[in-house]
N, C-alpha and C positions, 0 to 999 in steps of 0.2 A: 619511345620505349618498343614499341613494334618495331622501327626503323632499328636501331640497338640490337634489337635479336635479330634480326635480318643478315646486318652488318657483321655478327658473331657467328652466323650460322655460314656467313661468306669465307670467313676468314677460317673457319675447320674446315670448308670446301678446301680452300685454298693450302692451308696445312699439308693435309692430306695429297694434294697432285703434287707436293715436292715433298714425300713422303716425312715428313715430319707427325708420326703419329702419337709420338706419346703427348705433343704440344694439342696436338688437334682432339685427342681424347682429352684433356684438360678444360680447352675453353669449351667444347662440346657440353661436360659439364655443368659448368659455369651457367653455359645458356640454358640447361636444361633446369635447369635451379633456377635461373631468371624467371623463367615462361613458368614456371609451378607459383612463385611469386607472383607475378603478373594475373596469373588466372584466380587466384585466390582472392587478389587484390580488387579485381573487379568480380567478382561471385556472392561476395557479403557486404561491397559497399553499399550504401542506400543510394534508391533513386532519389533526385531531385526537379522532380517535375512538380511546377506549379501550374496546374487548371485551373 
């Protein structure tokens, strides 16, 4: 998942480089939504530590 987020952010930078700012903004906001989902998933999941 982290690799996907980095790939999407790299795509955003590439789109900005080629002056496709509208597409870059869409990809950026999708990436931010996925980042918030991923953070919420990890913050609320139970730890499975067996001692």
